[in-house]
N, C-alpha and C positions, 0 to 999 in steps of 0.2 A: 826557532819555536816562537809563535806569537803569544804575547802575554796580555791578558786583560785585567784590568783593575776597576773596581766598582766603587765609586765614591758616593756614599749616601749620608747626607747631613754631617759630613766632616769625618766619617769613619771609613777606613780602607778595608775592603774585603777582596781577597785574591780569588781568581777563578778556580773552580774545582780541579784538582789534580795538580796545581801549581804550589810550590812551597811558599813562596813569597814574592812580592813585587820588589823591584830594585829600589834602593834607598833614594836614588834620585827621583824616581817616579813618586815615591812616598812623599818626599819634601815638596815636590811640585804640587801634588794634590792637596797637601796640608795647607800650603801657602794660598792656594786658590780658594780653599774652603774657608779659611779664617778671614779672608778679606770680604767674604760675602756677608750680607746682612744676617743677624742672629735669627731672624724669622724667616728661615728658608721654606719656601712653599713647594719647591719641586726639586727633585734630584735628577742627575744625568748619569749615564753610563759612558765611560771612555773606552774606546776600543783601539786596537792597534793601528787601524787604518785611519785614525784621527777623525772618525765620523762620530758625531754626537747625536744620540737619539733618546727620546724620552724613556725613562726607566719604567714609568707607569703610564699607561694609555689613559686619556681622559675618559671619565665615565660616560657612557651613552645611555640615553633613556630608552628603555624597552617596554613596549606595550604589555600590559598584563595578559597572561595566557590563561584562558578559561578551559577548565578540564572538559574533555569531550564527553557528551552523555554516554551512559553505558549501553543503552538501547536506543537506536534511532526511532523517532516517532513514525508511525505508518503514514504513507502518502495520503491514504484515504481512510477515514474513520470508519470501522466496520459497522454494520447495522446492529442496533440493540435488539437482536432476536435470540431468544433462549434456544439451545440445542434441543431438538425434539425428544431425544432419549427413548426412541422406540426401537423395536426389532422389525425385521422385514415382514411385511404383511400384517402388522399389527392394525386393528381397525381404529380409525380415528374419526373425528368430526368432519362432516362435509364442509365444502367451501362456503363461505359467507357471500353468496352472490348479491351484487347491488340491486337496489329496488328500482333504479332509474337507468343508469348506463355505466359502462366502463369508461375510463379516461381516454380523451383524444390523444393523438400522438403526432410528432413532426415526421416529415418524410425522410430526413436525414439527421445525423448528429446524434448527441446523447439522448437516451430515453430517459426523461426525468422521473422522479419519484411518482408512483401512481399504481393503479390497478388496471391491467390490460386483458383483452380477450385474445388468445393466440391459439394457433394450431402447431403442434410439435411435429417437426419434419425429420428429426434425427440429429445428425451432427456429432460433434465430439461429446465425451462424457460431461465435462464441466463447462462447455460452451455450446449449448444446444442450438440447433438451427430451427428458427421459429418464424411463423408468419403472423403479424399483428393486424387485427381489425378492431373495429369498435362495434360493441353490442348494446342494445337497448331493451329494457325490460318494463313491465307494468304499462302505465299510461303512455310512456314515451315509445314503447314498442308499437302501440297502436298508431300514434301520431306519425313516427318516422316511417313506419311501413306504408301508411296511406300516402305520405309524401312521395314515396318511391313507386307508388302504384302497385304495392304488394300487400300481402297479409301478415298480420302478427300471429304466427303459429306457436302454440305451446308457450306463450308469454315471453317470447324472445325473437328479436329481429337483429340480424347481423348485416351490417353494411358490406356490400361487396367491394366498394371502392370508397375511400382509399385503403390500401393495404401496404404493409411493408415487411420485408424479409430481413432478418437479423440473425447473425451467426457468431457474434463476438461479445455477446452479453453473458457474463459468467454466472454460474449458480454460486450462492454463498456457501461457505463450508457447512453451515448448519441449516441449509435450506429445508423447508417443510415441503416435501414432494409427495403427492398422493395420486393414486389412480382409482377409477370408479369401476365397481363391478357391474357388468352389463346386465346381470340378472337381478341382483338384489338392490342395486343403486347405492350400496354402501362404499365408503372410501377407506383405502388402505395405504399405509405408509411404506415407501420404498426409498431406495438411494438413487442417485443419478446413474450409477453404473447398472443397477438393476432395471432402470427404466429402458436403457438400450437393449438389455437382455430380454426383457419381457416383450418388448415391441418386436423383437426378431422372432418371438414365438417360443422361447425357451427359458422360462423363469427358473431361477436356481432353487426354488422351494417346491417340492412335489405337492400337487393338488393345491396350489396357492390360491386363496380367495382373490378374485380379481385377476388371476394369473392368465386368463384369456384376454389379451389386450383389445380393447375397443378405441377407435380413433375419435373419441369425444374431445371437445375443445378444453383448454386449460384457462383458469383464472390466475394470471401471473402478477405478483406483487413485486415492484422494483423499489429499492432503497439503496442510495449512495452508489449507483452504478452496478448493483448486483441484484440478482434474483433471489429474494428471501422466501417467497412462496410460490409453488407451482402446483396448483391443485386442479385436477381433472374434474370436469362438471358433467354429471350424467344428464343426458337430454334424450327425449323420446325419439 
């Protein structure tokens, strides 16, 4: 049977389960311990195989651990737009059409914050397929139409080129989405899901005002990579 004796600052402790160390071992350990300096700074463990190892490992510096946040911050800050709080086909105010022009756009890449003139082409519920063009109103309608050799009809002129199709720009969860009644010109609030339904000719509300879908253009407001407003503009 192997016997281990632990000598710590001159005190002999037997290994667990052993009744005692031999007297010879005790005397040897006491002799070694008493000859040491009274200010012993470290102790050793003697094992049967004559190997001496530190009884206590030197302390290691450990970098402080920061507590993980309870909730990870969003990758993108959501737009500061209040939820509409409407029911399907509630009447709402019409879109605030610019007096001069909608914003220009790049041919590829991220569509920056701004207001754009778009045609709704369908697509997925939360990522509509759209075609973006630039529209001009008022005095700019007259000048841009004249430059293109065309006329400014009904105070609106839409450039045919450039245009851009997009199908990966999502609706915000609280998007303000409206459609225009072809007969009354009034605007009504709907959801992205209802937009697809009414466009297919089957609104979920019987005799819904504006339930007969017209392919008018939309005034689209983009903030932070999301569509926060998608308002159909009644045009003659």
